[in-house]
N, C-alpha and C positions, 0 to 999 in steps of 0.2 A: 605509817603506823606499825605497831609491833607485831601484829598478826592479822589474819584475814577474817572479816565479818561481812556478811551480806546485809543489804537493807540499811546502809549507813548513808545519810543524806550527803550530797556533794557540797563541800565547803569551798568557798573561793580560796585561791592560792595567793601567797605573798609574792610581791607586794600587793596587798588587797586595795581595791577601790571601795568595796563595801563588805560587810561581814566583819567589820573592825572590832578589835578588843583594845580599848584604851585603858591602860593601867595607871592608877594613881600612886605615885611614890611620895609618901609624906615624910620622908627623911631617912630612907634606907642608908645604912653605911655602905662603904665601897664593897666590903666583903659580902654583905647581904645582897647587894646588887649583883655581884658575881654569881652567888648561889641562885638567885632568882633567874638570871639569864640561863644558867646551866639546865634548868628544867622548863622554863616558860618561853624561851625565845621563839620556838616555832608557832606559838599561839598569841604572841604579843605584837601588836601592830604599831603602837605608839605609846610613849610614856609621858604622863603629865607630872611635873614636879609641883605638887599640890600647893594651892594658894600662895602664901609668901614664904614657904619653907626654904626656898633657894637662898634667901638673904642670910639665913643662919645655919645652913648645912655645911659642915666641914668637908674639905676635899671636893667641892662642887665641880670644878673643872674636870678633875680626874674621873669622877663618876659620869659626867655627861659624855666625855670622850669614850668611856667604856661602852655605854649604850650605842653611841654612834659607830664604834668599831664593829658592832654586831648588826649594823644596818637597822637599828631601832631608832626611829625619829624621837626626839625629845622636845618638849616645849614647856614654858613656864605657865603656871596657873593664871587665870584671868585676873584674880585678885591682885597679883603683882603688877600687871598692866595698869589696873585702876589706881594702885598706890603711886605709881610713877605719874600717871595722868593728872591726878588731883593735886600733885605737887608741881605741876607745869614742867615735867621732865620727860615728855614724850620722846624728844630727840635722844635723850640719854638712854631711854629704854631700848630704842631701836639700835643704838650703838652697842649697848650691852649684849643684845641678842646676836648681833653680828660678831662681836668679840668671842662669844661662846659657840659660834657657827650654828646657831639655832635658826632653822629655816621654816619652822612652823610657829605661828604667832596666834595666840588667842586674844580676841577682842571682845571684851565683855563690859557690862554696866550693871552688874548685879548688886554692887555695894555703893555705887555713886549714881547720881542723876545727870545725864547729859542728853541734849536733844538728839533724837534718833537720826536726824539728818547728819549731825556731827559724827555720830558713831559710824554711819555708813561712809562718811568721808574718810575716816581712819581705815576702814576696811578696804576701800578703793585704793588708797595710797599704799597700804602695806602689801596688797595683793600683787602689786607690780614687781615685787622682789622676794616674796615669801608666800607660803601657803597659809591661808587664814582659816581658822576655826572661830566662828563667832557664836557667842552664847546668848540665848534668849531666855528671859525669866528673871525674877528678882529673888535675892536671898532673904528678903523680908517676907515671912509667912503671911503677913497681913495684906501684902500687895498682890492681889489675885487678878490676873489678866483674863479677859474673856477669850474664848477660842478664836474669834475673828481677828483679835489683836495679835495673838501668837502667829497666825497665818500671815497677817499683814507684815509683821516685823521680820519673820523668816524669809518671806518672799523678797522683801527689800534688801536684806543682807546677802542673800544668794545673788541677787542681781548686781549688788555692789562689788562682788568678787569673792565672797566666802566659798570655800570648797565644801564645807560642812557647817550646818547650824547645830549647836549643842542645846539640847533641852535641859534647862537648869534643874538641879535637884539637891545641890550641895553634896558634901561627902557623906552625909548621913542619910540622904534620900528621903527628906521630909518637908520639902518646899517645892514650888514650881509645878511640875507635872504630877506631884504627889501631895496627898493630904498630910497633915501633921503626924498621922499614924503610920505613914509609909505606904498607904493604899494608893493605887494608881487612880488618877482622875480619868477614868476610861472614856467618858464622853469627849473630853478635851483631846486626848490622844487620837481617838478615832476620827475626830473632825479635822485635826491637823493633817492626818494621812490622806484625807480626801483631796487636799490641795498641794501638799509638799511631798516630793518623792521620798520614799523610805530610805533610799540609798544615800540621800543627802542629809539625813538626820542622825546625830549621835545622841542616843538616849542615855543620860546618866542614870545608872541602875546599880547602886552598890549592894542592894539587898537581893537575896536569892529569889524571893517571891516576885520582885520587880523584873529580874532577868527572865524568869519563867514566863511572866505575862507577855513580854515582848517576843520571846521565842515562839510562843503559841500564836501570837497575833501576826507577826511579820515573817517568821521562819528562822531557820538556823543561821542565815547570813544577815541578821539584823546587826546594826552598829550599836555597841554597848560600851559605856564608859564609867569611870570612877570605880573600876574593878580593883579590889585589893590584890597585892602581889600573890598572896597565898590562895587566892580564889581563881586564878587563871586556869589551872588544870581542871578543877571542878566545873568551871563554866564551860570549858571546851567539851568536856564529857557530856554536860547537859545539852549543849548545842546539838550534838549528834545522836541523842537518844540513849546514852549510856549512863544515865542517872535515873533513879526511880521516878522523879518528877516528869521526865519526858520519855520514859521507857516505851510507851505505846505510840508515840507520835509518828514514827516512820515505818512501823511494821505493817506488812501486807498480810492481813489475816484472812 
């Protein structure tokens, strides 16, 4: 850090196992990615190339190699996995990930319906040669899962080989663990945490109020995802009590 302050909570250090900040790149240019890394590298643990943007992003390989050269893991959004899967191109998808030296793979079913046992089969298969992040929850706001079902699905996916389970919210933060207004479904979240270790859950939390909720509930080392590139520094400040929203969290008065 740039100067000394007391009463700053202890953050996990990179490479982190928890306290992750997952950043969503929805189509940054190579130059924008360079600028992003110049300021946010110490606080970025993994970058997701959002939904299917990788298919249409110019200079994709060059940008992926840039992130990788700074030891920032990169992975393709789960929607791209589903796009390959529904076209019966699973093997093509795996080959493509290997070609780009992508060793983190998201397995999701937010846009398509597949039997959960089949999803777990993909997780088990992929986890033998890559780190798996599996996403639970639907992108359809009308499809609401009861808490016991979230727990059941997360437990099965972790058992199948997922390193982390992602709690679905979309890039807008208005489905899954959130209501359409963006408000956290608090009962759902708190019930999930009675059965699933917080260190194993990556909460998609693109909105500041959502990030604050999880920081207050779990602590500064909660795993948060779908963070916009220009929000990484503000989030890190909020994590350690240097933003008005969390100013009093760690002070000994």
